[in-house]
N, C-alpha and C positions, 0 to 999 in steps of 0.2 A: 741128866734129865732133859728130855726134849722140850718140856715146858720151860725150864729155866734157860735153855739155849735160845729158844724163841724170844723169851722176855728180854734177854741180854741184847739180842740183835734187833729183831722186828719190833719188839715191845718198848724199846727205848724212847720212842716218841709218843707213847700213850700213857695215861694214868692207868694203873693196874689195880684190879680188885681180885680177891682170892679167898678161898676157904682156909688157906694156910699162909697168912701174911708174914709170919715170923720167918718162914722158909725164904721168902722173897727178900726180906730185909737182911737175913743172915748171909745168903749167897750172892745177892746182887747189890747189896748196900744201898738200897733205895726203898722208899716207903711204898706201901700198898694199903688199900682200904679193904675192909671186910665186905664179903657178899652178905646179903640179908640173912638174918637168922631164920630158922624153920618157922618160928611163930610169926614172922613178918611176911609170910608167903603171899598175903593179900596185897602187899605193897610192891609186887614185882613190876607192874606197869610203870610205877614211878621210878623204880630202879633202872629200868630200861631207858626211860627218858633222861635220867641223869647220865647214864653211859653215853647216850647219843649226844647230849649237850657238851660233854667234856671229851668226846672221842675216846672213851675208855675201853679197856679190854679186860676180860675175865680170864684169869689163870685158875682153872678148877682142877684140883687134884682128885684122882679117883678114890683115894683114901679120904672118906668124908671127915670134915671137922666135926667136933662133937655136937655143935648146935647150929651149924650153918646149913643152908639149902644144899642139896646134893647135886652132883652132875646130872643124874637122871632127871631131877626136877627142873634144872636149868634148861635142859634140852627140850623141854615141853613149853617153855615160856614164849608166848608170841612176841615177836620183835627181836629175838636173838637168833644169830646164825653161828654155825661152827666155822671157825677160821682154819683150825688144824687140830688133829688128834694124835695122841701117842699112847703107848700102853699105860703111862702114869697119869694121864689126864687130857684136858683139852683147853683150847683157847676159844673163847666166844666173843662176839662183837655184836653191837646193835645193827639191825637191818637199816640201811639208809632210807630215809623218808624222801620220796620223790617230791621235788618242789611243786608247789601249786602252779597250775597253768596261769600265764599272764592273762589278765582280763582283756577281752576283745572289745573293741569299740565298733559299733555298727557303722557300716559304710554309709557315706552321705549319698543321697540320691543325686544323680547327674541331672543337670539342667536339660530340658527338652530341646531337641535339635530344631532349628528354625528354618 
């Protein structure tokens, strides 16, 4: 599976979220967290914030989990971007937030020439 190969190599340094966490645990021997349930779709902005805070990645299989948000739904969530896709699913990541510009201090007036 392309998804699992990606998770084994590139995903090793990121917390993983998925609609099939048991697959990740079984094949990669590492934990993963569930993506939100379909009934929690109103909380997607908070989920994206959590991904961003922890630098997480979503491994979303095309075969939907019975109660989790689907890949099609995740592709429409503001703040998520596709990292890579395969026939069996996709990896998504939070869109980085641009740092706030540094506050500027007004220039001091120059003394008048004498």
